[in-house]
C-alpha positions in Angstrom: 12.1 22.4 -11.9 8.7 24.2 -10.0 8.4 24.3 -6.5 5.9 21.0 -6.9 8.3 19.2 -9.1 11.0 19.3 -6.4 8.9 17.1 -4.4 6.7 15.1 -7.1 9.0 13.6 -9.9 6.5 12.5 -13.0 7.5 8.9 -12.2 6.4 9.2 -8.5 3.0 11.3 -9.7 2.7 8.0 -12.3 2.7 5.8 -8.9 0.3 7.8 -7.0 -2.0 7.8 -10.0 -2.5 4.4 -9.1 -3.0 4.5 -5.2 -5.9 5.5 -2.9 -5.5 6.3 0.1 -8.7 5.8 2.5 -9.2 6.1 6.4 -9.7 2.8 8.6 -11.4 4.7 11.2 -15.0 6.4 11.0 -14.2 10.4 10.3 -16.0 13.5 9.9 -16.1 16.0 7.5 -17.7 18.7 5.7 -18.2 17.9 2.4 -19.4 14.6 0.0 -16.6 12.5 -0.2 -15.8 8.5 0.3 -16.0 8.1 4.1 -18.7 7.0 6.5 -19.5 10.0 9.1 -20.5 9.7 12.8 -23.0 11.7 11.9 -26.2 9.2 10.9 -28.5 11.9 8.9 -32.2 11.7 7.5 -31.0 11.3 4.1 -29.3 7.9 3.1 -30.2 8.5 -1.1 -27.6 7.2 -3.6 -25.1 9.9 -5.0 -22.9 8.5 -7.0 -20.9 5.3 -8.3 -17.3 5.0 -7.6 -14.8 2.5 -9.2 -14.0 -0.3 -6.6 -10.5 -0.2 -4.7 -9.4 -2.3 -2.3 -10.5 -2.2 1.0 -14.2 -1.4 -0.2 -16.6 -3.1 1.6 -18.3 -6.1 -1.0 -21.3 -5.3 0.3 -21.2 -2.1 -1.3 -20.7 -3.2 -4.8 -23.5 -2.5 -7.1 -23.7 -6.4 -8.5 -26.2 -4.8 -11.6 -23.5 -2.6 -13.0 -21.0 -5.4 -12.6 -23.2 -7.6 -14.4 -23.8 -5.3 -17.3 -20.2 -3.9 -17.6 -18.0 -6.5 -16.2 -16.6 -3.5 -13.9 -16.8 -3.2 -10.4 -18.2 0.2 -9.0 -19.2 0.8 -5.6 -22.5 2.9 -4.5 -22.3 6.3 -2.3 -24.7 7.9 -0.1 -25.2 11.6 0.6 -24.7 10.8 4.5 -20.8 9.9 3.2 -18.5 12.7 3.9 -14.7 13.7 3.1 -11.7 12.7 4.8 -10.0 15.2 7.0 -6.1 14.9 7.5 -3.5 16.9 8.8 0.3 16.2 7.9 2.6 16.5 10.6 6.6 17.0 9.5 9.2 17.0 12.1 11.2 20.1 11.2 13.9 19.2 14.0 17.5 19.3 13.8 17.9 15.5 13.8 16.2 15.3 10.9 18.8 17.3 9.1 21.1 14.6 8.9 21.9 12.0 5.7 24.0 11.0 3.6 24.2 9.7 -0.2 20.6 9.9 -0.4 19.4 13.3 1.3 18.3 13.7 4.6 15.5 12.3 6.6 13.6 16.0 6.3 13.9 15.9 2.6 12.5 12.2 2.0 10.1 13.1 4.8 9.1 16.5 3.0 8.7 14.2 -0.4 6.4 11.6 1.5 4.0 14.7 2.9 4.2 15.7 -1.0 2.8 12.4 -1.8 0.1 12.1 0.6 -1.2 15.1 0.0 -1.2 14.8 -3.6 -2.9 11.1 -3.2 -5.9 12.5 -0.5 -6.1 16.1 -2.7 -7.3 14.1 -5.7 -9.9 12.7 -4.2 -11.3 15.8 -3.0 -10.4 15.4 0.7 -9.2 18.1 2.9 -5.6 18.2 3.7 -3.9 20.4 6.4 -0.2 20.5 7.2 2.1 21.7 10.5 5.6 21.6 10.2 7.0 22.0 13.8 10.2 23.0 14.7 12.1 24.9 17.7 11.6 28.0 16.2 7.6 27.3 16.1 4.9 26.0 14.1 4.1 26.4 10.3 0.2 25.7 10.6 -2.2 25.4 7.2 -5.8 24.4 7.8 -7.4 21.8 6.2 -8.7 22.4 3.0 -9.5 20.5 -0.1 -9.3 21.8 -3.9 -6.4 22.2 -6.7 -4.8 25.1 -4.9 -4.3 23.1 -1.9 -1.3 21.2 -3.1 0.9 24.5 -3.9 0.2 25.9 -0.3 1.6 22.7 1.2 4.5 23.3 -0.8 5.0 26.5 0.0 5.2 25.2 4.1 8.0 22.4 2.5 9.5 25.7 1.2 9.8 27.7 4.4 10.3 24.8 6.6 14.3 23.8 7.3 15.1 21.2 10.0 16.9 23.0 13.2 16.8 22.9 16.4 15.4 20.8 19.5 12.3 19.2 18.9 9.1 20.5 19.2 7.3 17.5 18.1 5.6 16.0 21.4 4.4 19.7 22.2 2.8 20.0 18.7 0.7 16.6 18.8 -0.9 18.2 21.8 -1.6 21.6 19.5 -3.1 19.7 16.6 -5.3 17.8 18.8 -6.8 21.1 20.3 -6.6 22.8 17.1 -8.6 20.2 15.3 -12.6 20.5 15.9 -13.3 17.1 14.1 -12.3 13.7 13.6 -10.1 12.9 11.2 -6.4 11.1 10.3 -3.4 12.7 11.8 0.0 11.6 10.3 2.6 12.1 11.8 6.5 12.2 9.9 9.5 11.8 11.9 12.5 10.1 12.9 10.8 10.4 16.6 14.3 10.8 18.1 12.4 12.4 21.6 11.5 11.5 25.0 9.4 8.0 24.9 7.2 9.6 27.5 6.3 12.5 25.9 5.6 10.6 22.7 2.9 9.1 24.3 1.3 11.7 25.7 0.9 13.8 22.5 -0.6 10.6 20.6 -2.8 9.5 23.7 -3.8 13.1 23.2 -5.1 12.6 20.1 -6.3 9.4 20.2 -8.8 10.6 23.1 -9.8 13.0 20.8 -11.1 10.2 18.5 -8.3 10.7 15.6 -7.1 8.2 13.4 -2.9 8.6 13.8 -0.3 7.2 11.7 3.2 7.2 13.1 5.4 7.5 10.0 9.2 6.7 11.3 11.5 8.4 8.8 15.3 6.7 9.6 18.6 7.3 7.7 20.3 3.4 7.1 23.5 4.8 9.2 20.9 5.3 12.6 19.7 1.3 12.1 23.5 -0.1 11.3 25.6 2.5 12.9 28.6 1.9 10.4 31.3 3.9 11.8 34.9 2.0 12.3 37.2 4.9 12.9 37.3 7.6 15.0 34.5 10.1 14.6 33.3 13.2 15.7 30.0 13.2 16.1 28.2 16.8 16.4 24.8 17.0 17.8 22.3 18.4 15.8 19.7 19.5 18.4 22.2 21.8 20.6 24.8 19.2 21.8 28.1 19.5 22.4 30.5 17.5 19.3 32.4 14.7 20.8 35.2 12.2 19.1 34.4 8.9 19.7 35.6 5.8 18.9 32.7 3.5 17.3 33.6 -0.1 18.6 33.3 1.6 22.1 30.2 3.4 21.4 28.6 0.8 19.1 27.0 -1.4 21.7 25.3 1.4 23.9 24.0 3.1 20.9 22.5 0.2 19.9 20.9 -0.6 23.0 19.4 2.8 23.9 18.2 2.9 19.9 16.5 -0.7 20.6 15.1 1.0 23.9 13.7 3.6 22.6 12.3 1.5 19.4 10.2 -0.7 21.7 9.0 1.7 24.0 7.4 3.8 20.3 6.1 0.4 19.2 4.6 -0.4 23.0 2.9 3.1 22.8 1.5 2.6 19.5 0.0 -0.6 19.8 -1.1 0.3 23.2 -3.0 3.3 21.7 -3.6 1.6 18.3 -1.8 3.9 16.4 -0.5 2.7 12.8 3.5 2.9 12.7 5.1 2.1 9.7 9.0 2.6 9.0 10.9 4.3 6.1 14.7 4.2 5.3 15.5 7.0 3.1 18.0 4.5 1.3 14.8 3.0 0.0 12.8 4.4 -2.7 9.4 6.2 -1.4 7.0 4.5 -4.1 7.6 0.9 -2.1 7.3 2.5 1.2 3.6 4.0 0.2 2.9 0.5 -1.1 3.4 -1.1 1.9 1.4 1.9 3.6 -1.5 1.3 1.3 -1.4 -2.5 1.4 -1.4 -2.2 5.4 -4.4 -0.1 4.9 
């Protein structure tokens, strides 16, 4: 199997070809595309027709073409610009956790590849940052058919290990991007809630649209352990033997407290938040993502 095929199976690609990703916010890019630019140039000349997709404004429909062909098309003009996106992948140790359905990291990597395929297929610019304890692997946003292979190269080099560097990486991305765009963060967000909020606030202060995609394992939601179990920290914590019945209540209270803090931060900062669980098909979550957007 090719490197690309490892992350994008034929069945998934079939579904992706029927999806389309659009930014809600006004974005700024360097080439002509389907997203509205904040730059109000002198030229608003008609450029091309594009097939209508759910979410397009009805006022942009070309009613003459609709009446003639019975097919909905929208008009695009020269002032419109492409989407520039950065996909952030958490490569901390906790993302390596997983059971029968694979690790959260592998699931997130496949999600990242799917998002990249969607956007690059629309001539958008895509960049990647894989952030881990040992440093960040940065791929600047570009469009074109070869960018997907570069994205996959980053995924191939990345391994989940060490303490999280996600909050710091969010600040780094906010400093790197010189134009407004879309930032999608794929992580379990197991980090200090105040530090996460600070990183999200920096991205929003720079006027980027931000989507937090939380990827969790079913065990982290249900805590199904029944017998004495040795829990080993994946980010440098010391292993401990624990009686699950004694730890379950404390774990669930802490998990719920952190979840509410994350949701509160996203709500206050107008950051989109969507959760994926690794025992569910990726395409199912992608459909929910598209419907919400």
